[in-house]
C-alpha positions in Angstrom: 0.0 0.0 0.0 1.6 3.3 -1.2 1.5 6.6 0.6 -2.0 8.1 0.4 -2.9 11.6 -0.9 -6.4 11.1 0.5 -7.3 13.6 3.1 -11.1 13.2 3.5 -13.7 10.5 3.1 -17.4 11.4 2.5 -20.2 9.0 3.1 -23.8 8.9 1.9 -26.4 8.0 4.5 -29.3 5.9 3.0 -27.8 2.9 1.2 -24.3 3.3 2.8 -24.1 4.2 6.5 -27.8 3.1 6.8 -30.0 0.7 4.9 -31.9 2.1 1.9 -34.7 3.2 4.2 -37.2 4.2 1.5 -37.2 0.8 -0.1 -37.0 -1.1 3.2 -40.0 0.9 4.3 -41.9 0.2 1.2 -41.3 -3.6 1.5 -42.3 -3.6 5.2 -45.5 -1.6 4.7 -46.4 -4.0 1.9 -45.7 -7.1 4.0 -47.3 -5.9 7.3 -50.1 -3.6 6.2 -50.8 -4.5 2.5 -49.9 -1.0 1.3 -49.3 -0.9 -2.4 -45.6 -0.4 -3.1 -46.1 1.9 -6.1 -48.3 4.2 -4.1 -45.8 4.5 -1.2 -42.9 5.1 -3.6 -45.0 7.9 -5.3 -45.4 9.6 -1.9 -41.9 9.2 -0.7 -40.0 9.7 -3.9 -42.1 12.3 -5.7 -41.7 16.1 -6.2 -43.1 16.9 -2.8 -40.5 14.7 -1.1 -37.8 16.3 -3.1 -38.9 19.7 -2.0 -38.8 18.5 1.6 -35.3 17.2 1.2 -34.2 20.6 -0.2 -35.8 22.4 2.8 -38.3 24.2 0.5 -41.4 22.9 2.4 -41.8 22.1 6.1 -42.4 18.6 7.6 -45.9 19.6 8.6 -46.6 20.7 5.0 -45.4 17.4 3.6 -47.2 15.1 6.0 -50.4 17.1 5.7 -50.1 16.6 1.9 -49.5 12.8 2.5 -52.6 12.7 4.7 -54.7 14.2 2.0 -53.2 11.8 -0.6 -53.9 8.7 1.4 -57.6 9.5 2.2 -58.7 7.6 -0.9 -56.7 4.5 0.0 -57.3 4.4 3.8 -53.6 4.3 4.5 -52.3 6.0 7.7 -49.8 8.8 7.1 -48.4 8.5 10.6 -47.8 4.8 10.1 -46.0 5.6 6.8 -43.8 8.2 8.6 -43.0 5.8 11.4 -42.0 3.0 9.1 -40.0 5.3 6.9 -37.9 6.7 9.8 -37.5 3.4 11.5 -36.3 1.6 8.4 -33.0 3.5 8.5 -31.0 0.9 10.3 -27.2 1.4 10.7 -24.8 -0.7 8.6 -22.4 -1.9 11.3 -19.7 -2.6 8.7 -19.7 1.0 7.5 -19.9 2.3 11.1 -16.8 0.2 12.0 -15.0 1.5 8.9 -15.6 5.1 9.8 -14.6 4.5 13.4 -11.3 3.1 12.1 -10.7 6.1 9.8 -11.3 8.5 12.7 -9.1 6.5 15.1 -6.2 6.9 12.6 -6.5 10.7 12.9 -5.4 10.9 9.2 -8.7 11.6 7.5 -11.5 14.1 7.7 -14.8 12.3 7.7 -17.9 13.9 6.2 -21.5 12.8 5.9 -23.1 13.9 2.6 -26.8 13.3 2.3 -30.0 14.4 0.6 -32.1 14.1 3.6 -34.9 15.5 5.9 -34.0 17.3 9.1 -36.6 15.5 11.3 -35.4 12.1 10.1 -31.8 13.0 10.7 -32.7 14.0 14.2 -34.7 10.8 14.7 -31.7 8.7 13.5 -29.3 10.6 15.7 -31.5 10.0 18.7 -31.5 6.3 18.0 -27.9 5.7 16.9 -25.8 8.8 17.8 -24.2 8.6 14.4 -23.1 12.3 14.3 -20.0 11.5 16.4 -18.6 9.6 13.5 -18.1 12.8 11.4 -16.1 15.9 11.4 -18.5 17.7 9.1 -22.1 17.2 8.0 -23.6 18.3 4.6 -27.4 18.0 4.3 -29.6 19.0 1.4 -32.0 20.9 3.5 -29.3 23.3 4.6 -28.4 24.2 1.0 -31.7 24.2 -0.9 -30.4 21.6 -3.3 -30.0 17.8 -3.3 -28.3 15.0 -5.2 -27.4 14.9 -8.1 -26.6 18.6 -7.9 -23.2 20.0 -8.8 -23.8 22.8 -6.3 -24.4 20.3 -3.6 -21.2 18.4 -4.4 -19.3 21.7 -4.3 -20.6 22.2 -0.7 -19.3 18.7 0.2 -15.9 19.5 -1.3 -15.8 22.8 0.7 -16.5 20.9 3.9 -13.8 18.4 3.1 -11.3 21.3 3.1 -9.0 19.8 0.5 -8.6 19.4 -3.3 -11.3 17.2 -4.9 -8.7 14.7 -6.0 -7.8 14.1 -2.3 -11.4 13.1 -1.5 -12.9 9.6 -1.6 -16.7 9.7 -1.6 -18.8 6.6 -1.0 -22.4 6.4 -2.4 -24.7 3.6 -3.4 -26.0 5.4 -6.5 -23.6 6.1 -9.4 -25.9 8.8 -10.8 -25.9 10.7 -7.5 -22.1 10.6 -7.5 -21.6 11.7 -11.1 -21.3 15.4 -10.5 -18.7 14.8 -7.9 -16.7 12.7 -10.4 -16.9 15.6 -12.8 -15.5 17.9 -10.2 -12.5 15.5 -9.7 -13.7 13.5 -6.6 -12.9 9.8 -6.3 -16.2 7.9 -6.2 -16.6 4.4 -4.8 -19.9 2.6 -5.1 -21.0 0.5 -2.1 -23.8 -2.0 -1.8 -24.9 -3.3 1.6 -22.8 -6.4 2.4 -19.9 -5.4 0.1 -17.6 -4.2 2.8 -14.6 -6.3 1.8 -14.6 -4.9 -1.7 -15.0 -1.4 -0.4 -12.1 -1.8 2.0 -9.9 -3.1 -0.9 -10.8 -0.2 -3.0 -10.0 2.3 -0.2 -6.7 0.6 0.3 -5.9 0.9 -3.4 -6.0 4.7 -2.8 -3.5 4.2 0.0 -6.0 4.7 2.8 -4.7 3.2 6.0 -7.3 0.6 7.0 -7.2 -3.1 7.5 -8.5 -5.5 4.8 
């Protein structure tokens, strides 16, 4: 393993540090309550949800909208919210990796997420994940989300080093594409693929065990 030029490592939340909560939620609501997957995906992945992630509408506005939408189906908006938030379960492999990076005191760790403030607060109360990071970059603080070049520029600024000295881990290549265009090193992670991710990081000279 050669000397590393990497100074910062950025991590996505849903699908990386945590399970892909939206799709886990959809599956669980379908299995336990018989909710149609397509309808839940429409609610949680549509334009209104994207506005919420960008901080352009409030939580109350969004969930009031969901309540109106589900009247015709008889679904419970509060059940949907509960399942959505609780479906973000931490990936212990990634948690351990970040702890190792921080213990080395060689790398700046950054969380970079298109997210919702109330859900971030919920996850923090449950897992205390914020202690893993030196910096946090959330869509609702910037009015933009992935895959926005402007949002990637905010992440690079928080990393406080040149883009080529950053490794960024995401589960969606399309979300990482603007970062690659800006010169960031993108690694794609899928839950369970920690061995491959560690090998890729070591190929960049990052000081972690296999």
